[in-house]
C-alpha positions in Angstrom: 57.8 -83.1 140.3 60.0 -81.1 137.9 59.3 -78.0 135.8 61.5 -78.8 132.9 61.4 -81.3 130.0 64.7 -82.8 128.7 65.2 -82.6 124.9 65.2 -86.4 124.6 61.5 -86.4 125.5 60.8 -85.1 122.1 61.8 -88.5 120.6 58.4 -90.1 120.9 56.7 -87.1 119.1 59.3 -87.3 116.3 58.8 -91.1 116.1 55.0 -90.6 115.8 55.5 -88.1 112.9 58.0 -90.5 111.2 55.5 -93.4 111.6 52.8 -91.4 109.8 55.3 -90.4 107.1 57.2 -93.6 106.5 55.2 -96.7 107.5 52.6 -96.3 104.7 55.5 -96.3 102.2 57.4 -99.4 103.4 56.1 -102.6 101.7 56.4 -104.6 104.9 54.1 -102.2 106.8 52.0 -100.6 104.1 49.2 -103.1 104.3 49.3 -103.1 108.1 49.0 -99.4 108.2 45.6 -99.6 106.5 44.3 -101.3 109.7 43.3 -98.8 112.3 44.2 -101.3 115.1 47.9 -101.2 113.9 47.7 -97.4 113.9 46.2 -97.4 117.4 49.0 -99.8 118.6 51.7 -97.4 117.3 49.9 -94.4 119.0 49.6 -96.2 122.3 53.2 -97.6 122.3 54.6 -94.1 121.8 51.9 -92.1 123.7 51.3 -94.1 126.9 54.9 -94.0 128.2 54.9 -90.2 127.6 51.6 -89.8 129.5 53.1 -91.8 132.4 56.2 -89.6 132.4 54.2 -86.4 132.3 51.9 -87.6 135.1 54.9 -88.4 137.3 56.9 -85.2 136.6 54.1 -82.7 136.1 51.0 -84.3 137.8 47.9 -85.9 136.5 46.3 -82.6 135.9 48.6 -82.0 132.9 47.6 -85.3 131.4 44.0 -84.8 132.2 44.0 -81.4 130.4 45.5 -82.9 127.3 43.0 -85.8 127.4 40.1 -83.3 127.6 41.5 -81.2 124.8 41.6 -84.4 122.7 38.0 -85.1 123.7 36.9 -81.6 122.6 38.9 -81.9 119.3 37.4 -85.3 118.3 33.9 -84.4 119.5 33.9 -81.4 117.1 35.3 -83.3 114.2 33.0 -86.2 114.8 29.9 -84.0 114.9 30.8 -82.2 111.7 31.7 -85.4 109.9 28.4 -87.1 110.8 26.2 -84.1 110.0 27.9 -83.4 106.7 27.3 -87.0 105.8 23.6 -86.3 105.7 23.9 -83.5 103.2 24.3 -84.2 99.5 24.7 -81.8 96.6 22.8 -83.8 94.0 23.6 -83.2 90.3 26.7 -83.1 88.2 28.1 -80.0 86.5 31.1 -80.1 84.3 34.3 -80.6 86.3 36.2 -77.8 84.5 39.0 -75.8 86.2 36.6 -72.8 86.3 33.8 -74.7 88.2 36.3 -76.4 90.5 37.8 -73.0 91.3 34.4 -71.6 92.1 33.8 -74.4 94.6 37.1 -73.6 96.3 36.4 -69.9 96.3 33.0 -70.4 98.0 34.7 -72.7 100.5 37.4 -70.1 101.2 34.7 -67.6 102.1 32.4 -69.8 104.2 35.3 -71.3 106.2 35.5 -68.2 108.3 31.9 -68.4 109.3 31.2 -72.1 109.7 34.8 -73.1 110.6 37.4 -74.7 108.4 36.4 -78.2 109.5 32.7 -77.5 108.7 33.4 -76.0 105.3 35.8 -78.8 104.4 33.4 -81.5 105.4 30.5 -79.8 103.7 32.3 -79.3 100.3 34.7 -82.3 99.9 32.1 -84.9 99.0 30.2 -82.7 96.4 33.5 -81.6 94.9 34.6 -85.3 94.5 31.2 -86.2 93.1 31.5 -83.4 90.4 35.0 -84.7 89.5 34.0 -88.4 89.5 34.6 -88.7 85.7 38.1 -87.2 85.9 41.2 -89.2 86.6 43.5 -86.4 87.6 42.0 -84.8 90.7 44.6 -85.1 93.6 45.4 -81.4 93.1 41.8 -80.5 93.8 41.8 -82.3 97.1 45.2 -80.8 98.0 44.0 -77.2 97.3 40.8 -78.0 99.3 43.1 -78.5 102.2 45.2 -75.4 101.5 42.2 -73.1 101.0 39.0 -74.4 102.6 40.5 -76.4 105.5 43.0 -73.7 106.5 43.6 -70.3 104.9 39.9 -69.6 104.4 39.4 -69.4 108.2 41.2 -66.2 108.9 38.3 -63.7 109.2 36.4 -64.6 112.4 37.1 -66.5 115.6 34.7 -69.2 114.3 37.1 -69.9 111.5 39.9 -71.7 113.3 40.5 -72.8 116.9 43.5 -70.6 117.6 41.4 -67.5 116.7 38.6 -68.7 118.9 41.0 -69.0 121.9 42.2 -65.5 121.2 38.5 -64.4 121.3 38.1 -66.1 124.7 41.1 -64.2 126.0 39.7 -60.8 125.1 40.5 -60.3 121.4 37.4 -58.5 119.9 35.2 -60.7 117.7 35.6 -58.3 114.7 39.3 -57.7 115.2 40.2 -60.5 112.7 38.5 -58.5 110.0 41.8 -56.6 110.0 43.3 -59.7 108.4 41.2 -59.3 105.2 44.1 -58.1 103.1 46.2 -61.1 104.1 43.2 -63.5 103.7 42.5 -62.1 100.2 46.2 -62.2 99.1 46.8 -65.8 100.2 43.5 -67.2 98.9 43.6 -65.3 95.6 47.1 -66.5 94.8 46.3 -70.1 95.8 43.1 -70.0 93.6 45.0 -68.7 90.6 47.7 -71.3 91.2 45.1 -74.0 91.5 43.3 -72.9 88.3 46.5 -73.2 86.4 47.4 -76.6 87.8 43.8 -77.9 87.2 43.9 -76.5 83.7 47.1 -78.6 83.1 45.5 -81.6 84.6 42.3 -81.1 82.6 44.3 -81.1 79.4 45.7 -84.6 80.4 42.2 -86.2 80.7 41.3 -88.7 78.1 38.7 -87.6 75.5 36.4 -90.4 76.7 36.4 -89.1 80.3 35.8 -85.5 79.1 32.9 -86.6 76.9 31.4 -88.5 79.8 31.9 -85.4 82.1 30.3 -83.2 79.4 27.3 -85.5 78.9 26.5 -86.5 82.5 25.1 -83.1 83.3 22.2 -82.8 85.8 20.9 -79.7 87.6 22.4 -79.1 91.0 20.0 -79.7 93.9 20.6 -79.8 97.6 19.3 -82.8 99.5 19.2 -83.1 103.3 19.0 -79.4 103.8 17.4 -79.9 107.2 20.9 -80.9 108.4 22.0 -77.3 108.1 20.0 -76.8 111.3 22.3 -79.2 113.0 25.3 -77.5 111.4 24.1 -74.3 112.9 23.7 -75.9 116.3 27.3 -77.0 116.2 28.6 -73.6 115.2 26.5 -71.8 117.8 27.7 -74.3 120.4 31.4 -73.6 119.5 30.8 -69.8 119.7 28.7 -69.5 122.9 28.1 -72.8 124.8 30.7 -73.5 127.5 32.3 -76.8 128.0 33.6 -78.2 131.3 35.6 -75.7 133.3 38.7 -77.7 134.4 40.3 -74.8 136.2 37.3 -74.1 138.3 36.9 -77.9 139.0 40.6 -78.1 140.0 40.4 -75.2 142.5 37.0 -76.3 143.9 35.1 -73.2 142.8 33.1 -74.8 139.9 29.3 -74.4 139.7 27.3 -77.5 138.9 27.0 -76.7 135.2 30.8 -76.3 134.9 31.1 -80.0 135.6 29.2 -80.8 132.4 30.6 -80.7 128.8 27.6 -78.7 127.6 29.1 -77.9 124.3 29.8 -81.5 123.5 26.3 -82.4 124.6 25.0 -80.1 122.0 27.3 -81.7 119.5 25.8 -85.1 120.5 22.2 -83.8 120.1 23.1 -82.5 116.6 24.6 -85.9 115.7 21.5 -87.7 116.9 19.2 -85.2 115.0 21.2 -85.8 111.9 20.6 -89.6 112.1 17.0 -89.2 113.0 16.0 -86.6 110.4 18.6 -87.6 107.7 18.1 -90.4 105.3 20.0 -93.6 104.8 19.9 -93.1 101.1 21.8 -89.8 101.3 24.3 -91.0 103.9 25.1 -94.5 102.8 24.2 -94.6 99.1 24.8 -91.1 97.7 27.6 -90.0 100.0 29.0 -93.6 100.4 29.5 -92.8 104.1 31.9 -95.0 106.1 33.4 -94.5 109.5 37.0 -95.1 108.3 38.0 -91.5 107.9 37.0 -90.4 111.4 38.4 -93.6 113.0 41.8 -92.9 111.3 41.9 -89.3 112.5 40.8 -90.3 116.1 43.4 -93.0 116.3 46.3 -91.1 115.0 45.6 -88.0 117.0 45.7 -90.0 120.2 49.4 -90.5 119.6 49.9 -87.0 118.4 48.2 -85.4 121.4 50.0 -87.6 123.9 53.5 -87.3 122.4 53.2 -83.6 121.9 52.8 -82.8 125.6 56.5 -82.7 126.3 57.1 -80.9 123.0 54.8 -78.1 124.0 56.4 -77.9 127.5 59.9 -77.8 125.9 58.7 -75.0 123.6 57.5 -73.0 126.6 61.0 -73.5 128.2 63.0 -72.3 125.3 60.6 -69.6 124.1 62.0 -66.8 126.3 65.4 -67.4 124.7 64.1 -66.9 121.1 64.7 -63.7 119.2 61.2 -62.3 118.9 59.8 -59.8 116.5 57.0 -59.7 114.0 58.8 -62.0 111.5 60.0 -64.5 114.1 56.7 -64.6 115.8 55.2 -65.7 112.5 58.0 -68.1 111.7 58.0 -69.8 115.1 54.2 -69.9 115.5 53.7 -71.1 111.9 56.6 -73.5 111.8 55.5 -75.2 115.0 51.8 -75.1 114.0 52.7 -77.2 111.0 53.4 -80.2 113.2 52.0 -79.4 116.7 48.4 -78.6 117.5 48.1 -74.9 116.4 45.8 -74.0 119.2 48.2 -74.5 122.2 51.1 -73.2 120.0 49.1 -70.0 119.5 48.4 -69.7 123.2 52.1 -70.2 124.0 53.2 -67.3 121.9 50.1 -65.2 122.8 51.1 -65.4 126.4 54.7 -64.7 125.6 53.8 -61.6 123.5 51.7 -60.2 126.3 54.9 -59.8 128.4 56.5 -57.6 125.7 56.3 -54.0 124.7 55.5 -53.2 121.1 53.1 -50.4 120.6 49.3 -50.4 120.7 47.9 -53.5 122.3 44.9 -55.8 121.7 43.8 -58.0 124.6 47.1 -57.1 126.3 49.2 -58.2 123.3 51.0 -55.8 121.0 48.8 -55.7 117.8 51.7 -56.2 115.4 52.7 -59.4 117.3 49.1 -60.6 117.5 48.8 -60.2 113.7 51.9 -62.3 113.2 50.9 -65.0 115.7 47.3 -65.3 114.3 48.5 -65.5 110.7 51.2 -68.1 111.6 48.9 -70.4 113.5 46.2 -70.4 110.8 48.1 -70.3 107.6 50.8 -72.8 108.4 48.4 -75.4 109.6 48.2 -76.3 105.9 51.8 -77.2 105.6 51.3 -80.9 106.7 48.5 -83.4 107.0 48.6 -83.1 110.8 48.9 -79.3 111.0 45.1 -78.9 111.3 42.3 -81.3 112.2 40.4 -81.3 108.9 43.5 -81.9 106.8 43.6 -85.6 107.5 39.9 -85.8 107.4 39.8 -84.4 103.8 42.6 -86.8 102.8 40.8 -89.8 104.3 37.5 -89.0 102.6 39.2 -88.6 99.3 41.0 -91.9 99.6 37.8 -93.6 100.6 36.4 -92.4 97.2 39.4 -93.8 95.3 41.6 -90.7 94.9 45.3 -91.5 95.2 46.7 -88.9 97.6 50.3 -88.0 98.2 52.1 -89.6 101.1 52.9 -87.5 104.3 56.2 -86.4 102.7 54.7 -86.0 99.3 52.1 -83.6 100.6 54.8 -81.5 102.3 56.4 -81.4 98.8 53.2 -79.9 97.4 52.8 -77.4 100.3 56.5 -76.3 100.0 56.2 -75.9 96.3 52.9 -74.0 96.1 51.9 -72.7 99.5 55.3 -71.6 101.0 56.0 -69.0 98.2 52.5 -67.5 98.7 53.0 -67.2 102.5 56.5 -65.8 102.0 55.1 -63.1 99.7 52.4 -62.3 102.2 54.9 -62.0 105.0 57.3 -59.8 103.1 54.5 -57.5 101.9 52.3 -57.4 105.0 54.4 -58.2 108.1 58.0 -57.3 107.3 59.0 -53.6 107.4 61.0 -51.8 104.8 60.9 -50.9 101.1 63.3 -53.7 100.1 61.3 -56.5 101.7 58.1 -55.1 100.1 59.7 -55.1 96.7 61.0 -58.6 97.2 57.5 -59.7 98.3 55.9 -58.1 95.2 58.4 -59.7 92.9 57.5 -63.1 94.5 53.8 -62.3 93.8 54.7 -61.6 90.2 56.6 -64.8 90.0 53.7 -66.8 91.3 51.3 -65.1 88.9 53.8 -65.5 86.0 54.2 -69.2 86.6 50.4 -69.7 86.7 50.1 -67.7 83.5 52.8 -69.9 81.8 51.1 -73.1 82.9 47.7 -72.0 81.6 49.1 -70.9 78.3 51.3 -74.0 77.8 48.3 -76.3 78.7 46.0 -74.6 76.3 48.6 -74.8 73.6 48.9 -78.5 74.2 45.1 -78.9 74.2 44.9 -77.1 70.8 47.6 -79.4 69.3 45.5 -82.4 70.5 42.4 -81.0 68.9 44.3 -80.3 65.7 45.5 -83.9 65.6 41.9 -85.1 66.1 40.7 -82.8 63.3 38.4 -80.8 65.7 40.1 -77.5 65.4 
């Protein structure tokens, strides 16, 4: 066995990312890509040789740990996906930029308490139902990913898996409340940007679609509320119920219950309860529930989890050589969390920071570094479809309901255009030290707000011209 990974072992991971990004766009493979069996074949062709290599050079334990992490990951997504499918927000309010923004704001708050995956799965279907009369709604799904599926989850360890791992390693449960200023800054700027973009999109809707949206108004009523019990079971299980203890099993010290995936058993009970107490009308008729989104996520992440094993090992090898401070901790953790699983990336830099001096410590890590690592792992998971588990899930649900979503590269274009400036402003104001960086950060905030104001004003001016032409103003 060896302790190092050569750089060429990163090729399968890069190939997996390129497959997700390019194959859906090539005419010869676009139709094939819609078949989960083709996606599974790509994942296995790239992933299995990597698993064999890692087993030979690092032992079967390394592969088994990754397989179990994948099992835990999919079990949580599966449970939330199934339970949310039995909840339906009946009724139809006007799909105005204001109402859509309220939806996203609520999601950005509850994400920290029921998890980004839970919040995203709970809100995406009602949000799509409200916007069913509108043609231009891809921006709504994209900002659901940016806000609800990622940046809303900063405030508690329940919000995002990296923060939960920090909690398990001694970070106090309430410590993440220190991130309220950053949480508010990021989500407020994203909501303002979204409101502007949706205002522009709303102005492009046809009069017929808007009339239909205005007339198809029914009171909002929640159906399937009993399933919130099963949501609560999942959340409590994540917070307090242990899973299998692989370390104790490997060293022979495990008690009988540590051989059982108790957490995942609770997930299964919640899923069964959702099917037993939920209704087919809500699941299959109102929510138009299909298995395609969870199948796509499960298949693609087999390849991602397997091929990223050497990538994470390689990261651990080169990490000690990296120039580390508050800014670079954020950049390295965030940049890698955009493409790798943000939970092990968080742990890698968490352990590295624990070996450094840097002032007051929390759970053995200098607090300034812990802030940067936590922010990087959570906020940058929104930069790509694969940066965080619910991202692909939201995309798949939207596509199942007929929304034309950007490609892998197209989504990165959106995140670079609208998320990256917001995160840069937050870093310059909150993490970087010095008056100059603070001023630059504030100027960037003003630029984001200024652009949003211009878009809103220009959109409303265009709307007024349209009304004048139609003789309604």
